[in-house]
N, C-alpha and C positions, 0 to 999 in steps of 0.2 A: 616617133619612139615615147614607151606609155612605160610609166613606172608607175608602185603600186607601194609607198613609205608607209613603213607602221615602225615609230620609234617602243623601241623593248629594252628591255632589264636583262635582259641574253637571248640568244640566240643561237639556233645551228641547223649541217645540215648535214647526213649521215647519208652514204653510197656504198648501194651494198653492204648492208648493218653495220659499214665503219664510216667512222667520224672524218669527214670531210673538211670541214669549216667551224667554228664555234668563235662567236663575242659576245661582251659580258654587254653594258651602257652605250647604245648607241641606237641608227636605224637596219632596219631590215630591208632592202632597197630590192623587190621584184623588177625584172625587167624584160620588156614585150619590143618586138623591133618589127618593123614595115618596109616592103619597096622603098615606097617615097623617104626614108632618115637618109638624113646627111649626119657627116661629122659635125656640121651644125648642131642639130638636134641634141646630141652623146652634148660638147661641149656644153650648150646650155641648159640641160640638164644636170649636169654636173654638177657646174656652178649654183644650180639652183636650194638640187639635195643635199649639199653642203653649206650653204650661207641658209635655205628655213629656221625661223626662226620659232621649233619646236621643243625646247627644253625648259628645265624653272631654274630663274633666276634665284635669288637670294630670298624673294619676298612673295617664291608661286609663282610667278608668274611666266607665264610659257615668251621668255623674253634673248633664249640664248641655242643660239647654232651647234652641230656635232663637232665641231670645231671649237671652238668655246667653252664644251663639259671636256673638250680632250677623250670624247665617246669613237668608238667603232663603226664601223660600215659593211655590213654582210651584202653580197650582190649576187642576186638568184635569179637568170635567165628563165624567163618565161611567158612563153607563145600561145598561150592560154589568151594572155589581158588585152591579145588583138582580136577578141572572138567576136563574131558578130550575132549577137540576138534577136535580130528582127523578124527573122520567118521563123517559124515552126521554131520545136524544146530540142533543137538539134542545134549545137553551138557550129558556125560558118567560123573554118582559121585561115580562109582564104588568103586576106589579108597579110597575115603571118610572114613575112618573112623565111626565105629559106639560107640553109647552113654560107652556104655561098656569098650572101650580105648579112645576115643577122651574126657570124661570127665576128666580122673586123669588128663590127657595131660594136657589141657588147663588148668586146677586149678592148675598146678605142674607148667606149663609156669608164669601165676600168680605170681604164691610165687615166683619163682627165679626175675621178674624182680620186686616184691616189696621190696625184701632183697637188689637188688640193689638201689634203688635210695627212697626207707624206705615208707610205709607202709601209710603214706598219701594221698600220690600223683602217686599210680592209683588208675583210677577205672576199672570198669567190666561193660561188657552185661551181659546178664541171657544165658546162651547153650542153644540154640534149640527154642529158642524165637523165636517170628515173631518180629523181632526192624526194629525200625525207626530210620535211624544214620543220624545225620544232623553235617556240618563242615566248617567248614572257611577253607579251602585251604590253606596254607601260602607259597608262593612261582609263582607254584604252584612246592612243593616235597610232591613225589610217589617215594616211593625204593619199589623193589619187594628181595624178600629174601627167597631161600630153603634147608633147612638146610642138604641137601640130595645130593647140589650141592656149597661148597663151595671154591665159587672162592679167 
């Protein structure tokens, strides 16, 4: 499972011109699932995402987590995070899971995050929808984490 985390001042998702979700200060978490992913991957990533100390403390040092600043999280499914660009110029998405596996993994990941920060603090996109994602990246701070590469 891969996530691309962006620290944001605000973020939103529109579908068919309608606002689906929006958050203020917090994290936009783009999420990609592969067939080898398990609930352990989702749980580990949820803990990692909610515990990352990437928000400034009173001294301006990145020392606080999204929980500590009472921030929000917007989780958006994005199969293209599983792209392989090894050969040629057209990315291959063969590692991206089909909906039968990806949807339960995505929903489980969202539940684990909700358990960590509170259900009122999480918003989501719609799995498989054509979404327009807007954000104001704060910093910018952008971090990529892959549950298969626990550093």
